[in-house]
N, C-alpha and C positions, 0 to 999 in steps of 0.2 A: 545571582546565580542564573546561568544561562540555560535556557530550556531547549531541548531538541526533540523534534516530532518525526515519527515514523507515521507515513500515512498511506492509504490505498484510495486511488480514484477509480470510479467505474467509467469506462469509456462508452461511447455511443455505439460501438460494435460489440458490446458485452464483456470485453476483456477487462482485466484490472491492471493498474500500474501502481507500483509500490515505490515510495521514494523516502527521502530524509531531508530536513531542512531545520533551520533555527528559526524562520519566520514564515509559519504556515499560511498567514493571510496573503503575503506577498507572493510566496511560491504558488499558491492556488490561483491567483490572479495571472501569473505568468502562464500557467497551463492553460487557464481558459482563454486568454487572449492570443495564444499561439506565439508568444515571444520567441520562442526557439524553433525555428523551422524543421531542423533535423531530428527534433525530440519524438519519442515513442507517441505521445499524445497529440502531436500537431494535427495529423490527419484523422485522428479518432475523437475529435471534438464534436459536440460539447462534452465535457467530463463533469462528474460529480463526485465531491467527496464524501466517501462512505464509511471511512474508519480513520481514526488517528490515535496515537498513543504518545504521552509525554515522557522524556527521559532527561535526567541531569547529567548523566554520564555519557558523552559522546561515543565512546568505544562501545558500550552496551547498545546505544541506538544503532549504530552501524551494523553491528552483529545481528540484531533484531531484524533490520531491513534485509540484510542478505539471506537470513533464514526464511523470512515470509516470501521473498522472491522465489524460492525453490519450491514453495508450497503448490500443490494442486488447486485448481479453481474451487473444487468443493471445500477444502479445508480454508482457503481464503474466505469463502461465503460463510462458513461457520463462525470464523472470527468476527466477521462483519455483523453478522446477526447476534453475536454474544453467546453463541452455543459452545461455551469453552469446554464442556463435558465430552462433546464430539471430536474435539481436536486430536487426541491420542489415537482414536480408532481411524481416523481419516489419514494418519501417517503410515498405517499398517499397509504393506503390499497385499494385493489380492490375487490369489493363485486360482486357477480353475482346476 
């Protein structure tokens, strides 16, 4: 059974990159080495793996990656720190 990984990297500038791969070790090394000069992380190295989750269904993994990419930085930080109870509240829009 093939495993798919949705992962989050923390970049040197404090931003987060979310991606998907079936070979997490290889993909992480590609980010670290700057294999793809046009990628988001190339000029934001070094990067650090701060979160990953495993999936057996590629469709579900792709869906989760797209969902996380839309999240705010605060919501991604809650996911990274394992504060799952905070996730629903961070999805709510704040009105003044």
